[in-house]
N, C-alpha and C positions, 0 to 999 in steps of 0.2 A: 501493498498501501504506498510506504515512504517513494518507494520508487516512484509512482504513477504521478504521486503529489507532485514531485522533483522536475518530475518530464515532464509534464501539465507546467509548470510552471518556466519552464523554459531553462534552468541553474545551475549551469555547474555543481554535480553529485561527488561534494566534499562531506566531507563525517560531520560538520558542523552543521547540513544542509539537512543532512540526514535525521537528526537529534530533534530541528526544528519540524521536519516531518514528524513524524513520530509525537513529540509534542502535541500535533493538530489532531493525532488519532486519539490522543488520551484528551482532546478539549476540545468535541465539537464545536460546544459555542467558536474558540479563532477560526474552525475553520470556516464556519458558518460565517466570518467576520467577514475573512479572506474573500471569499466568494464573495459578496456585497457589493465589498471595494473595487474588485475586478469589476463588478454588474457595473459599476457608479460607472468607472473610470472609460466601456466603454459606451454610454450612451451619451456620456456628457464628447466623448471622439464624433459621435454621430450627433447629435447638436450642432458640434462647433462644420461639422461638413458642411449640414443644413445651412447652418449662419456663412461656410465659404459659398455660395452659388445661387448664380449669378442672379438666379428669379427671384432665392429669397428679397437680393436688395434691391431691387425690382422692387418689388410687391411693397416690401420696406418704408422705398421712397415714395410710392402712391400711397398709403395710409397716411405718412409725415403730411405729404400736402393735402390731402382731403382731409386733416386736421385742423391744419393752416385753412382753410377756403371755409369747412364750414366745421368750424371750432362747438366741442364739447356743450348740450343745454342749448344751443341756439335757435332758433325759431326754419332758421336755412337747412341744420341739418335733422328737426324734426319731420320738415316736411318733405323730407325726401325718402327719410324712412318710411314715413304713411309711406310713398309711392314706390318704392321699389316692393313693400310687403303687396304693395296693392298689384301687381305687377307679377309677383309671385304668388297671388291669388289665382293667375289668370291660364 
């Protein structure tokens, strides 16, 4: 089991690493913590990838422009929201 953990983490198998892997086996909460941290890191990488896409940047600019032209709580924004809801009903 310790070898599988070390292989999974892509680390050089030293005596110290085997001891760490064995401690994870003895303490399942630590292993669960490590798995959750790895999952969070993976999700952060995916989110950073999305933020780097040109489509996301363009959409973000469109929202910023819309917020300037139609400020939150303004009558113009409320009218546009009603029109959009009405169009979506059709």
